[in-house]
N, CA, C and O atoms as CSV, one atom per row, in Angstrom:
chain,resi,resn,atom,element,x,y,z
A,1,MET,N,N,-14.980,-1.036,-36.053
A,1,MET,CA,C,-15.801,-1.626,-34.762
A,1,MET,C,C,-14.521,-2.111,-33.995
A,1,MET,O,O,-14.614,-2.077,-32.768
A,2,LYS,N,N,-13.255,-2.589,-34.572
A,2,LYS,CA,C,-12.134,-2.979,-33.730
A,2,LYS,C,C,-11.535,-1.851,-33.088
A,2,LYS,O,O,-11.080,-1.926,-31.947
A,3,GLN,N,N,-11.514,-0.671,-33.867
A,3,GLN,CA,C,-10.900,0.459,-32.880
A,3,GLN,C,C,-11.835,0.851,-31.945
A,3,GLN,O,O,-11.292,1.414,-30.995
A,4,LEU,N,N,-13.054,0.768,-31.849
A,4,LEU,CA,C,-14.021,0.798,-30.633
A,4,LEU,C,C,-13.537,0.043,-29.598
A,4,LEU,O,O,-13.322,0.559,-28.501
A,5,VAL,N,N,-13.317,-1.258,-29.842
A,5,VAL,CA,C,-12.939,-2.102,-28.683
A,5,VAL,C,C,-11.636,-1.814,-28.283
A,5,VAL,O,O,-11.472,-1.936,-27.069
A,6,ARG,N,N,-10.487,-1.412,-29.030
A,6,ARG,CA,C,-9.307,-1.113,-28.730
A,6,ARG,C,C,-9.307,0.387,-27.822
A,6,ARG,O,O,-8.469,0.585,-26.942
A,7,LYS,N,N,-10.353,1.373,-28.171
A,7,LYS,CA,C,-10.459,2.367,-27.358
A,7,LYS,C,C,-10.922,2.217,-25.950
A,7,LYS,O,O,-10.407,2.794,-24.993
A,8,ARG,N,N,-12.166,1.210,-25.886
A,8,ARG,CA,C,-12.519,0.667,-24.677
A,8,ARG,C,C,-11.472,0.019,-23.811
A,8,ARG,O,O,-11.466,0.125,-22.585
A,9,GLU,N,N,-10.701,-0.569,-24.422
A,9,GLU,CA,C,-9.710,-1.496,-23.642
A,9,GLU,C,C,-8.672,-0.364,-23.215
A,9,GLU,O,O,-8.035,-0.665,-22.205
A,10,ARG,N,N,-8.381,0.831,-23.753
A,10,ARG,CA,C,-7.481,1.660,-23.397
A,10,ARG,C,C,-8.161,2.588,-22.230
A,10,ARG,O,O,-7.430,3.079,-21.370
A,11,ILE,N,N,-9.453,2.799,-22.217
A,11,ILE,CA,C,-10.198,3.545,-21.034
A,11,ILE,C,C,-9.957,2.657,-19.763
A,11,ILE,O,O,-9.544,3.163,-18.720
A,12,VAL,N,N,-10.237,1.270,-19.884
A,12,VAL,CA,C,-10.275,0.258,-18.964
A,12,VAL,C,C,-9.071,0.423,-18.113
A,12,VAL,O,O,-9.133,0.615,-16.899
A,13,ARG,N,N,-7.836,0.331,-18.883
A,13,ARG,CA,C,-6.442,0.527,-18.475
A,13,ARG,C,C,-6.218,1.659,-17.711
A,13,ARG,O,O,-5.614,1.642,-16.638
A,14,VAL,N,N,-6.748,2.765,-18.300
A,14,VAL,CA,C,-6.538,4.081,-17.737
A,14,VAL,C,C,-7.361,4.167,-16.241
A,14,VAL,O,O,-6.732,4.566,-15.261
A,15,ARG,N,N,-8.514,3.850,-16.137
A,15,ARG,CA,C,-9.385,3.746,-15.188
A,15,ARG,C,C,-8.749,2.946,-14.096
A,15,ARG,O,O,-8.991,3.268,-12.933
A,16,HIS,N,N,-7.900,1.857,-14.371
A,16,HIS,CA,C,-7.510,0.874,-13.653
A,16,HIS,C,C,-6.119,1.569,-12.834
A,16,HIS,O,O,-5.805,1.341,-11.666
A,17,VAL,N,N,-5.513,2.329,-13.649
A,17,VAL,CA,C,-4.470,3.159,-13.234
A,17,VAL,C,C,-4.858,4.231,-12.102
A,17,VAL,O,O,-4.251,4.462,-11.056
A,18,GLN,N,N,-6.028,4.819,-12.591
A,18,GLN,CA,C,-6.456,6.006,-11.956
A,18,GLN,C,C,-6.827,5.418,-10.647
A,18,GLN,O,O,-6.525,6.046,-9.633
A,19,HIS,N,N,-7.536,4.120,-10.539
A,19,HIS,CA,C,-8.080,3.600,-9.210
A,19,HIS,C,C,-6.814,3.186,-8.360
A,19,HIS,O,O,-6.973,3.236,-7.140
A,20,LEU,N,N,-5.643,2.806,-8.806
A,20,LEU,CA,C,-4.511,2.449,-8.280
A,20,LEU,C,C,-3.983,3.661,-7.581
A,20,LEU,O,O,-3.732,3.553,-6.381
A,21,GLN,N,N,-3.823,4.576,-8.066
A,21,GLN,CA,C,-3.299,5.992,-7.850
A,21,GLN,C,C,-4.202,6.491,-6.614
A,21,GLN,O,O,-3.732,6.648,-5.487
A,22,ALA,N,N,-5.609,6.735,-6.960
A,22,ALA,CA,C,-6.424,6.921,-5.849
A,22,ALA,C,C,-6.291,6.125,-4.386
A,22,ALA,O,O,-6.315,6.642,-3.269
A,23,SER,N,N,-6.140,4.691,-4.732
A,23,SER,CA,C,-6.049,3.835,-3.541
A,23,SER,C,C,-4.587,4.137,-2.945
A,23,SER,O,O,-4.528,4.107,-1.716
A,24,ALA,N,N,-3.584,4.378,-3.531
A,24,ALA,CA,C,-2.038,4.654,-3.043
A,24,ALA,C,C,-2.304,5.879,-2.036
A,24,ALA,O,O,-1.833,5.856,-0.899
A,25,GLN,N,N,-3.140,7.031,-2.545
A,25,GLN,CA,C,-3.159,8.140,-2.200
A,25,GLN,C,C,-3.873,8.183,-0.709
A,25,GLN,O,O,-3.471,8.942,0.173
A,26,ALA,N,N,-4.818,7.406,-0.564
A,26,ALA,CA,C,-5.835,7.075,0.606
A,26,ALA,C,C,-5.235,6.430,1.522
A,26,ALA,O,O,-5.429,6.599,2.726
A,27,ALA,N,N,-4.193,5.364,0.854
A,27,ALA,CA,C,-3.540,4.569,1.970
A,27,ALA,C,C,-2.570,5.757,2.624
A,27,ALA,O,O,-2.352,5.828,3.833
A,28,GLN,N,N,-2.159,6.447,1.884
A,28,GLN,CA,C,-0.707,7.499,2.528
A,28,GLN,C,C,-1.350,8.286,3.590
A,28,GLN,O,O,-0.757,8.550,4.636
A,29,ALA,N,N,-2.805,8.743,3.288
A,29,ALA,CA,C,-3.306,9.643,4.209
A,29,ALA,C,C,-3.950,8.780,5.250
A,29,ALA,O,O,-3.923,9.275,6.376
A,30,GLU,N,N,-4.421,7.817,5.162
A,30,GLU,CA,C,-4.544,6.992,6.295
A,30,GLU,C,C,-3.282,6.460,7.181
A,30,GLU,O,O,-3.426,6.020,8.321
A,31,GLY,N,N,-2.291,6.536,6.653
A,31,GLY,CA,C,-1.049,6.168,7.565
A,31,GLY,C,C,-0.686,7.576,8.226
A,31,GLY,O,O,-0.228,7.577,9.369
A,32,ARG,N,N,-0.889,8.841,7.497
A,32,ARG,CA,C,-0.465,9.970,8.125
A,32,ARG,C,C,-1.251,10.191,9.562
A,32,ARG,O,O,-0.828,10.571,10.654
A,33,VAL,N,N,-2.531,9.809,9.128
A,33,VAL,CA,C,-3.563,9.646,10.520
A,33,VAL,C,C,-3.194,8.920,11.618
A,33,VAL,O,O,-3.288,9.323,12.778
A,34,ALA,N,N,-2.710,7.688,11.215
A,34,ALA,CA,C,-2.294,6.601,12.271
A,34,ALA,C,C,-0.983,6.965,12.986
A,34,ALA,O,O,-0.775,6.627,14.151
A,35,THR,N,N,-0.042,7.717,12.197
A,35,THR,CA,C,1.131,8.328,12.735
A,35,THR,C,C,0.928,9.279,13.694
A,35,THR,O,O,1.419,9.173,14.818
A,36,LEU,N,N,0.220,10.238,13.335
A,36,LEU,CA,C,-0.282,11.514,14.150
A,36,LEU,C,C,-0.862,10.982,15.411
A,36,LEU,O,O,-0.388,11.374,16.477
A,37,GLU,N,N,-2.059,9.938,15.390
A,37,GLU,CA,C,-2.446,9.392,16.543
A,37,GLU,C,C,-1.667,8.536,17.295
A,37,GLU,O,O,-1.740,8.421,18.518
A,38,ALA,N,N,-0.844,7.871,16.483
A,38,ALA,CA,C,0.404,7.231,17.578
A,38,ALA,C,C,1.029,8.118,18.170
A,38,ALA,O,O,1.190,7.916,19.373
A,39,ASN,N,N,1.583,9.346,17.613
A,39,ASN,CA,C,2.135,10.429,18.208
A,39,ASN,C,C,1.527,11.083,19.445
A,39,ASN,O,O,2.152,11.458,20.438
A,40,ALA,N,N,0.242,11.162,19.239
A,40,ALA,CA,C,-0.579,11.748,20.150
A,40,ALA,C,C,-0.609,10.786,21.704
A,40,ALA,O,O,-0.635,11.203,22.861
A,41,ALA,N,N,-0.596,9.563,21.249
A,41,ALA,CA,C,-0.993,8.593,22.128
A,41,ALA,C,C,0.289,8.602,23.027
A,41,ALA,O,O,0.168,8.603,24.252
A,42,ARG,N,N,1.737,8.609,22.317
A,42,ARG,CA,C,3.161,8.466,22.781
A,42,ARG,C,C,3.212,9.723,23.880
A,42,ARG,O,O,3.659,9.588,25.019
A,43,LEU,N,N,2.650,11.024,23.315
A,43,LEU,CA,C,2.764,12.130,24.047
A,43,LEU,C,C,1.998,11.704,25.464
A,43,LEU,O,O,2.660,11.892,26.485
A,44,VAL,N,N,0.877,11.235,25.593
A,44,VAL,CA,C,0.029,11.106,26.557
A,44,VAL,C,C,0.770,10.095,27.387
A,44,VAL,O,O,0.768,10.311,28.599
A,45,SER,N,N,1.322,9.167,27.006
A,45,SER,CA,C,1.815,8.184,27.701
A,45,SER,C,C,3.280,8.704,28.424
A,45,SER,O,O,3.681,8.234,29.489
A,46,LEU,N,N,3.942,9.672,27.712
A,46,LEU,CA,C,4.958,10.274,28.362
A,46,LEU,C,C,4.621,11.172,29.475
A,46,LEU,O,O,5.286,11.224,30.509
A,47,ARG,N,N,3.611,11.853,29.249
A,47,ARG,CA,C,3.019,12.916,30.323
A,47,ARG,C,C,2.622,12.047,31.473
A,47,ARG,O,O,2.792,12.450,32.624
A,48,GLY,N,N,2.045,10.747,31.192
A,48,GLY,CA,C,1.687,10.089,32.570
A,48,GLY,C,C,2.783,9.377,33.404
A,48,GLY,O,O,2.649,8.902,34.532
A,49,SER,N,N,4.013,9.398,32.543
A,49,SER,CA,C,5.102,8.992,33.167
A,49,SER,C,C,6.004,9.667,34.114
A,49,SER,O,O,6.960,9.238,34.760
A,50,LEU,N,N,5.339,11.089,34.019
A,50,LEU,CA,C,6.031,12.198,34.818
A,50,LEU,C,C,5.528,12.107,36.126
A,50,LEU,O,O,6.174,12.810,36.904
A,51,THR,N,N,4.538,11.445,36.677
A,51,THR,CA,C,4.159,11.492,37.746
A,51,THR,C,C,5.291,11.458,39.019
A,51,THR,O,O,6.027,10.473,38.962
A,52,PRO,N,N,5.502,12.235,39.975
A,52,PRO,CA,C,6.534,12.050,40.920
A,52,PRO,C,C,6.685,10.787,41.668
A,52,PRO,O,O,5.595,10.369,42.062
A,53,ALA,N,N,7.514,10.177,41.932
A,53,ALA,CA,C,7.766,9.058,42.756
A,53,ALA,C,C,7.571,9.435,43.999
A,53,ALA,O,O,7.967,10.540,44.370
A,54,PRO,N,N,6.895,8.529,44.885
A,54,PRO,CA,C,6.956,8.994,46.396
A,54,PRO,C,C,8.175,8.984,47.236
A,54,PRO,O,O,8.876,7.980,47.362
A,55,GLY,N,N,8.376,9.941,47.718
A,55,GLY,CA,C,9.711,10.174,48.647
A,55,GLY,C,C,10.211,11.591,48.597
A,55,GLY,O,O,9.495,12.500,48.175
A,56,THR,N,N,11.120,11.731,48.916
A,56,THR,CA,C,11.547,13.190,48.919
A,56,THR,C,C,12.089,13.550,47.434
A,56,THR,O,O,12.827,12.882,46.710
A,57,LEU,N,N,11.557,14.676,47.232
A,57,LEU,CA,C,11.713,15.307,45.916
A,57,LEU,C,C,12.337,17.106,46.118
A,57,LEU,O,O,11.937,17.923,46.947
A,58,PHE,N,N,13.349,17.287,45.114
A,58,PHE,CA,C,13.913,18.487,45.373
A,58,PHE,C,C,13.107,19.277,44.400
A,58,PHE,O,O,12.581,18.757,43.416
A,59,ALA,N,N,13.002,20.795,44.750
A,59,ALA,CA,C,12.094,21.611,44.075
A,59,ALA,C,C,12.521,21.671,42.564
A,59,ALA,O,O,11.676,21.637,41.669
A,60,ALA,N,N,13.820,21.760,42.327
A,60,ALA,CA,C,14.226,21.827,40.944
A,60,ALA,C,C,13.686,20.509,40.036
A,60,ALA,O,O,13.303,20.619,38.872
A,61,ALA,N,N,13.722,19.465,40.658
A,61,ALA,CA,C,13.277,18.354,39.913
A,61,ALA,C,C,11.775,18.441,39.522
A,61,ALA,O,O,11.350,18.255,38.381
A,62,LEU,N,N,10.979,18.765,40.681
A,62,LEU,CA,C,9.684,18.967,40.476
A,62,LEU,C,C,9.374,20.113,39.612
A,62,LEU,O,O,8.391,19.940,38.892
A,63,SER,N,N,9.989,21.264,39.508
A,63,SER,CA,C,9.777,22.121,38.757
A,63,SER,C,C,9.969,21.725,37.042
A,63,SER,O,O,9.194,21.978,36.119
A,64,ASN,N,N,11.079,21.132,37.017
A,64,ASN,CA,C,11.487,20.517,35.547
A,64,ASN,C,C,10.342,19.671,35.286
A,64,ASN,O,O,9.628,20.012,34.343
A,65,ALA,N,N,9.974,18.458,36.049
A,65,ALA,CA,C,8.997,17.748,35.552
A,65,ALA,C,C,7.590,18.558,35.192
A,65,ALA,O,O,6.889,18.152,34.265
A,66,GLY,N,N,7.261,19.581,35.877
A,66,GLY,CA,C,6.103,20.185,35.669
A,66,GLY,C,C,6.206,21.057,34.461
A,66,GLY,O,O,5.185,21.374,33.850
A,67,GLU,N,N,7.415,21.467,34.080
A,67,GLU,CA,C,7.643,22.214,32.850
A,67,GLU,C,C,7.567,21.399,31.645
A,67,GLU,O,O,7.068,21.774,30.584
A,68,LEU,N,N,8.145,20.147,31.895
A,68,LEU,CA,C,7.922,18.940,30.715
A,68,LEU,C,C,6.694,18.825,30.382
A,68,LEU,O,O,6.255,19.027,29.250
A,69,ALA,N,N,5.968,18.445,31.489
A,69,ALA,CA,C,4.353,18.143,31.296
A,69,ALA,C,C,3.914,18.920,30.921
A,69,ALA,O,O,3.093,18.487,30.112
A,70,MET,N,N,3.871,20.354,30.959
A,70,MET,CA,C,3.241,21.479,30.210
A,70,MET,C,C,3.614,21.232,28.676
A,70,MET,O,O,2.762,21.254,27.788
A,71,ARG,N,N,4.770,21.031,28.487
A,71,ARG,CA,C,5.117,21.247,27.224
A,71,ARG,C,C,4.658,19.943,26.308
A,71,ARG,O,O,4.331,20.011,25.123
A,72,LEU,N,N,4.702,18.845,27.045
A,72,LEU,CA,C,4.061,17.741,26.551
A,72,LEU,C,C,2.538,17.803,26.218
A,72,LEU,O,O,2.089,17.364,25.159
A,73,ASP,N,N,1.796,18.361,27.163
A,73,ASP,CA,C,0.547,18.844,26.806
A,73,ASP,C,C,0.171,19.892,25.671
A,73,ASP,O,O,-0.864,19.831,25.007
A,74,ALA,N,N,1.078,20.785,25.551
A,74,ALA,CA,C,1.039,21.614,24.504
A,74,ALA,C,C,1.228,21.000,23.216
A,74,ALA,O,O,0.644,21.341,22.188
A,75,ALA,N,N,2.104,20.046,23.332
A,75,ALA,CA,C,2.407,19.482,22.010
A,75,ALA,C,C,1.233,18.526,21.431
A,75,ALA,O,O,0.910,18.378,20.252
A,76,ARG,N,N,0.731,17.970,22.487
A,76,ARG,CA,C,-0.734,17.051,22.238
A,76,ARG,C,C,-1.760,17.840,21.716
A,76,ARG,O,O,-2.353,17.581,20.669
A,77,GLU,N,N,-2.000,18.920,22.525
A,77,GLU,CA,C,-2.945,19.985,21.914
A,77,GLU,C,C,-2.803,20.441,20.401
A,77,GLU,O,O,-3.748,20.525,19.617
A,78,SER,N,N,-1.410,20.737,20.097
A,78,SER,CA,C,-1.234,21.063,19.040
A,78,SER,C,C,-1.240,20.014,17.778
A,78,SER,O,O,-1.280,20.350,16.594
A,79,LEU,N,N,-1.195,18.741,18.258
A,79,LEU,CA,C,-1.436,17.668,17.278
A,79,LEU,C,C,-3.206,17.395,16.840
A,79,LEU,O,O,-3.601,16.754,15.866
A,80,THR,N,N,-3.995,18.038,17.804
A,80,THR,CA,C,-5.055,18.016,17.403
A,80,THR,C,C,-5.877,18.543,16.282
A,80,THR,O,O,-6.867,17.971,15.828
A,81,PRO,N,N,-5.406,19.649,15.880
A,81,PRO,CA,C,-5.704,20.102,14.591
A,81,PRO,C,C,-5.271,19.478,13.327
A,81,PRO,O,O,-6.005,19.363,12.346
A,82,ALA,N,N,-3.959,19.052,13.398
A,82,ALA,CA,C,-3.143,18.086,12.485
A,82,ALA,C,C,-3.922,17.015,12.221
A,82,ALA,O,O,-4.302,16.817,11.068
A,83,ILE,N,N,-4.297,16.102,13.339
A,83,ILE,CA,C,-4.851,14.973,13.261
A,83,ILE,C,C,-6.335,15.345,12.645
A,83,ILE,O,O,-6.733,14.591,11.757
A,84,ARG,N,N,-7.071,16.289,12.981
A,84,ARG,CA,C,-8.537,16.551,12.525
A,84,ARG,C,C,-8.234,16.835,11.013
A,84,ARG,O,O,-8.881,16.177,10.197
A,85,ASP,N,N,-7.417,17.647,10.601
A,85,ASP,CA,C,-6.992,17.909,8.876
A,85,ASP,C,C,-6.570,16.721,8.356
A,85,ASP,O,O,-6.882,16.444,7.197
A,86,ALA,N,N,-5.768,15.801,9.159
A,86,ALA,CA,C,-5.437,14.542,8.304
A,86,ALA,C,C,-6.642,13.583,8.056
A,86,ALA,O,O,-6.873,12.938,7.033
A,87,GLN,N,N,-7.386,13.631,9.256
A,87,GLN,CA,C,-8.516,12.836,9.172
A,87,GLN,C,C,-9.434,13.216,7.837
A,87,GLN,O,O,-9.798,12.441,6.953
A,88,ALA,N,N,-9.649,14.376,7.934
A,88,ALA,CA,C,-10.597,14.890,6.864
A,88,ALA,C,C,-9.871,14.576,5.269
A,88,ALA,O,O,-10.518,14.084,4.345
A,89,SER,N,N,-8.685,14.894,5.188
A,89,SER,CA,C,-8.110,14.524,4.076
A,89,SER,C,C,-8.073,13.101,3.418
A,89,SER,O,O,-8.032,12.889,2.206
A,90,ALA,N,N,-8.096,12.000,4.587
A,90,ALA,CA,C,-8.036,10.690,4.643
A,90,ALA,C,C,-9.599,10.462,4.070
A,90,ALA,O,O,-9.838,9.835,3.038
A,91,ASP,N,N,-10.453,10.980,4.781
A,91,ASP,CA,C,-11.902,10.927,4.248
A,91,ASP,C,C,-12.353,11.196,2.738
A,91,ASP,O,O,-13.087,10.531,2.007
A,92,ARG,N,N,-11.690,12.357,2.521
A,92,ARG,CA,C,-11.877,13.010,1.271
A,92,ARG,C,C,-11.027,12.086,0.099
A,92,ARG,O,O,-11.594,11.906,-0.979
A,93,LEU,N,N,-9.842,11.579,0.291
A,93,LEU,CA,C,-9.254,10.646,-0.580
A,93,LEU,C,C,-9.726,9.257,-0.594
A,93,LEU,O,O,-9.461,8.481,-1.512
A,94,GLY,N,N,-10.454,8.941,0.475
A,94,GLY,CA,C,-11.282,7.609,0.480
A,94,GLY,C,C,-12.456,7.561,-0.351
A,94,GLY,O,O,-12.857,6.519,-0.871
A,95,ALA,N,N,-12.970,8.603,-0.468
A,95,ALA,CA,C,-14.137,8.953,-1.225
A,95,ALA,C,C,-13.877,8.972,-2.769
A,95,ALA,O,O,-14.634,8.517,-3.626
A,96,ALA,N,N,-12.711,9.562,-2.959
A,96,ALA,CA,C,-12.036,9.601,-4.198
A,96,ALA,C,C,-11.823,8.264,-4.951
A,96,ALA,O,O,-12.145,8.018,-6.114
A,97,ARG,N,N,-11.259,7.511,-4.119
A,97,ARG,CA,C,-10.787,5.988,-4.293
A,97,ARG,C,C,-12.017,5.377,-4.500
A,97,ARG,O,O,-11.978,4.494,-5.357
A,98,LEU,N,N,-13.291,5.609,-3.888
A,98,LEU,CA,C,-14.336,4.840,-4.200
A,98,LEU,C,C,-15.013,5.523,-5.596
A,98,LEU,O,O,-15.542,4.724,-6.368
A,99,GLU,N,N,-15.024,6.657,-5.884
A,99,GLU,CA,C,-15.162,7.158,-7.086
A,99,GLU,C,C,-14.732,6.588,-8.344
A,99,GLU,O,O,-15.448,6.256,-9.288
A,100,ALA,N,N,-13.242,6.502,-8.220
A,100,ALA,CA,C,-12.263,6.005,-9.100
A,100,ALA,C,C,-12.521,4.390,-9.423
A,100,ALA,O,O,-12.325,3.860,-10.516
A,101,ARG,N,N,-12.982,3.765,-8.280
A,101,ARG,CA,C,-13.298,2.303,-8.334
A,101,ARG,C,C,-14.596,1.981,-8.993
A,101,ARG,O,O,-14.803,0.891,-9.527
A,102,ILE,N,N,-15.589,3.087,-8.938
A,102,ILE,CA,C,-16.889,3.013,-9.468
A,102,ILE,C,C,-16.544,3.247,-11.072
A,102,ILE,O,O,-17.065,2.510,-11.909
A,103,ARG,N,N,-15.569,4.390,-11.489
A,103,ARG,CA,C,-15.520,4.382,-12.823
A,103,ARG,C,C,-14.609,3.415,-13.505
A,103,ARG,O,O,-14.607,3.248,-14.725
A,104,GLN,N,N,-13.931,2.862,-12.766
A,104,GLN,CA,C,-13.201,1.551,-13.258
A,104,GLN,C,C,-13.956,0.494,-13.525
A,104,GLN,O,O,-13.758,-0.127,-14.570
A,105,GLU,N,N,-14.914,0.120,-12.661
A,105,GLU,CA,C,-16.105,-0.888,-12.759
A,105,GLU,C,C,-16.926,-0.455,-14.148
A,105,GLU,O,O,-16.981,-1.203,-15.124
A,106,SER,N,N,-17.444,0.626,-14.106
A,106,SER,CA,C,-18.015,1.227,-15.240
A,106,SER,C,C,-17.278,1.146,-16.661
A,106,SER,O,O,-17.915,0.907,-17.687
A,107,ALA,N,N,-16.160,1.320,-16.655
A,107,ALA,CA,C,-15.341,1.032,-17.852
A,107,ALA,C,C,-15.040,-0.327,-18.193
A,107,ALA,O,O,-14.874,-0.700,-19.354
A,108,GLU,N,N,-14.968,-1.079,-17.172
A,108,GLU,CA,C,-14.952,-2.642,-17.344
A,108,GLU,C,C,-16.244,-3.144,-18.089
A,108,GLU,O,O,-16.205,-4.010,-18.963
A,109,ARG,N,N,-17.199,-2.625,-17.733
A,109,ARG,CA,C,-18.438,-3.243,-18.096
A,109,ARG,C,C,-18.538,-2.865,-19.730
A,109,ARG,O,O,-18.794,-3.580,-20.699
A,110,LEU,N,N,-18.208,-1.360,-19.614
A,110,LEU,CA,C,-18.429,-0.763,-21.262
A,110,LEU,C,C,-17.331,-1.666,-22.013
A,110,LEU,O,O,-17.713,-2.104,-23.099
A,111,GLY,N,N,-16.327,-1.937,-21.705
A,111,GLY,CA,C,-15.287,-2.707,-22.287
A,111,GLY,C,C,-15.925,-4.212,-22.875
A,111,GLY,O,O,-15.871,-4.586,-24.046
A,112,GLU,N,N,-16.478,-4.881,-21.837
A,112,GLU,CA,C,-17.046,-5.989,-22.120
A,112,GLU,C,C,-18.148,-5.860,-23.196
A,112,GLU,O,O,-18.040,-6.649,-24.135
A,113,ARG,N,N,-19.229,-4.969,-23.223
A,113,ARG,CA,C,-20.113,-4.829,-24.048
A,113,ARG,C,C,-19.696,-4.630,-25.540
A,113,ARG,O,O,-20.266,-5.038,-26.552
A,114,ALA,N,N,-18.412,-3.806,-25.398
A,114,ALA,CA,C,-17.686,-3.333,-26.646
A,114,ALA,C,C,-17.142,-4.803,-27.244
A,114,ALA,O,O,-17.389,-5.040,-28.427
A,115,GLN,N,N,-16.482,-5.695,-26.533
A,115,GLN,CA,C,-16.089,-6.927,-26.864
A,115,GLN,C,C,-17.260,-7.806,-27.396
A,115,GLN,O,O,-17.078,-8.594,-28.324
A,116,ALA,N,N,-18.452,-7.652,-26.792
A,116,ALA,CA,C,-19.406,-8.621,-27.078
A,116,ALA,C,C,-19.985,-8.264,-28.367
A,116,ALA,O,O,-20.303,-9.103,-29.209
A,117,ALA,N,N,-20.157,-6.609,-28.550
A,117,ALA,CA,C,-20.775,-6.338,-29.841
A,117,ALA,C,C,-19.781,-6.576,-30.985
A,117,ALA,O,O,-20.174,-6.833,-32.123
A,118,TYR,N,N,-18.618,-6.494,-30.691
A,118,TYR,CA,C,-17.442,-6.829,-31.712
A,118,TYR,C,C,-17.748,-8.369,-32.190
A,118,TYR,O,O,-18.015,-8.747,-33.330
A,119,ALA,N,N,-17.654,-9.012,-31.205
A,119,ALA,CA,C,-17.919,-10.695,-31.493
A,119,ALA,C,C,-19.102,-10.816,-32.172
A,119,ALA,O,O,-19.037,-11.652,-33.073
A,120,ASP,N,N,-20.193,-10.252,-32.046
A,120,ASP,CA,C,-21.710,-10.620,-32.570
A,120,ASP,C,C,-21.462,-9.833,-34.057
A,120,ASP,O,O,-21.933,-10.281,-35.103
A,121,TRP,N,N,-20.818,-8.850,-34.003
A,121,TRP,CA,C,-20.605,-8.358,-35.582
A,121,TRP,C,C,-19.654,-9.148,-36.424
A,121,TRP,O,O,-19.878,-9.232,-37.632
A,122,ARG,N,N,-18.630,-9.726,-35.904
A,122,ARG,CA,C,-17.840,-10.512,-36.621
A,122,ARG,C,C,-18.576,-11.950,-36.742
A,122,ARG,O,O,-18.017,-12.690,-37.552
A,123,GLU,N,N,-19.646,-12.464,-36.142
A,123,GLU,CA,C,-20.335,-13.609,-36.320
A,123,GLU,C,C,-21.341,-13.064,-37.529
A,123,GLU,O,O,-21.291,-13.665,-38.602
A,124,ARG,N,N,-22.011,-12.239,-37.421
A,124,ARG,CA,C,-22.879,-11.644,-38.502
A,124,ARG,C,C,-22.127,-11.777,-39.770
A,124,ARG,O,O,-22.404,-12.537,-40.697
A,125,LYS,N,N,-20.990,-10.814,-39.682
A,125,LYS,CA,C,-20.187,-10.779,-40.792
A,125,LYS,C,C,-19.858,-12.120,-41.607
A,125,LYS,O,O,-20.003,-12.191,-42.827
A,126,ARG,N,N,-19.427,-13.111,-40.857
A,126,ARG,CA,C,-18.885,-14.413,-41.207
A,126,ARG,C,C,-20.278,-15.013,-41.746
A,126,ARG,O,O,-20.128,-15.771,-42.704
A,127,GLU,N,N,-21.308,-14.865,-41.412
A,127,GLU,CA,C,-22.806,-15.612,-41.637
A,127,GLU,C,C,-23.276,-15.012,-42.879
A,127,GLU,O,O,-24.089,-15.652,-43.547
A,128,THR,N,N,-22.840,-13.771,-43.314
A,128,THR,CA,C,-23.413,-13.221,-44.689
A,128,THR,C,C,-22.639,-13.845,-45.811
A,128,THR,O,O,-21.413,-13.894,-45.909
A,129,PRO,N,N,-23.560,-14.329,-46.665
A,129,PRO,CA,C,-23.022,-14.841,-47.900
A,129,PRO,C,C,-22.344,-13.992,-48.636
A,129,PRO,O,O,-22.867,-12.878,-48.684
A,130,HIS,N,N,-20.935,-14.170,-49.489
A,130,HIS,CA,C,-20.457,-13.190,-50.074
A,130,HIS,C,C,-21.215,-13.504,-51.571
A,130,HIS,O,O,-21.498,-14.571,-52.116
A,131,ARG,N,N,-21.422,-12.037,-52.000
A,131,ARG,CA,C,-21.894,-12.254,-53.594
A,131,ARG,C,C,-20.730,-11.746,-54.393
A,131,ARG,O,O,-19.976,-10.818,-54.099
A,132,ARG,N,N,-20.712,-12.595,-55.565
A,132,ARG,CA,C,-19.817,-12.106,-56.711
A,132,ARG,C,C,-20.639,-11.368,-57.796
A,132,ARG,O,O,-21.828,-11.477,-58.096
A,133,ARG,N,N,-19.711,-10.631,-58.266
A,133,ARG,CA,C,-20.285,-9.701,-59.367
A,133,ARG,C,C,-20.738,-10.327,-60.369
A,133,ARG,O,O,-20.164,-11.381,-60.644
A,134,PRO,N,N,-21.782,-9.935,-61.145
A,134,PRO,CA,C,-22.253,-10.876,-62.341
A,134,PRO,C,C,-21.096,-11.056,-63.487
A,134,PRO,O,O,-20.898,-12.044,-64.195
A,135,ASP,N,N,-20.372,-9.778,-63.462
A,135,ASP,CA,C,-19.226,-9.649,-64.465
A,135,ASP,C,C,-17.876,-10.454,-64.079
A,135,ASP,O,O,-16.970,-10.406,-64.912
A,136,GLY,N,N,-17.689,-11.091,-63.049
A,136,GLY,CA,C,-16.750,-11.874,-62.473
A,136,GLY,C,C,-15.829,-10.719,-61.763
A,136,GLY,O,O,-14.629,-10.985,-61.698
A,137,GLY,N,N,-16.239,-9.535,-61.256
A,137,GLY,CA,C,-15.517,-8.564,-60.509
A,137,GLY,C,C,-14.507,-7.927,-61.569
A,137,GLY,O,O,-13.678,-7.141,-61.108
A,138,ALA,N,N,-14.491,-8.157,-62.802
A,138,ALA,CA,C,-13.302,-7.405,-63.537
A,138,ALA,C,C,-14.291,-5.904,-63.995
A,138,ALA,O,O,-15.514,-5.783,-64.060
A,139,GLU,N,N,-13.384,-5.072,-64.212
A,139,GLU,CA,C,-14.025,-3.691,-64.857
A,139,GLU,C,C,-13.474,-3.443,-65.920
A,139,GLU,O,O,-13.803,-2.451,-66.570
């Protein structure tokens, strides 16, 4: 009976570690999404700052600004699939974190039931009167 309690406690510890690992992976994935979205926002901000100032402009400066704007737009557009993939990965890892949490809670309940059963067994064993052999236990 004590072995069963130890086994359940070990399962609880393993499930706890699995949940911690799943949580860390989900947090990293969410961080990647946030970083990519911040990069995309920064590209939009840079693109917006390229509007020409009023006044006299040289054709080369205008051409360079246009070229840079096109490159920034291309970079932002290339981030879209990466953001989508990172978001899908974050969603998948978030679901895995929830599954790990459910397994952890289940293991905790299982461990609590095993401890309660062990306590009941010990109490019943303690209440059981001990019988002596009629011959005094000698063989």
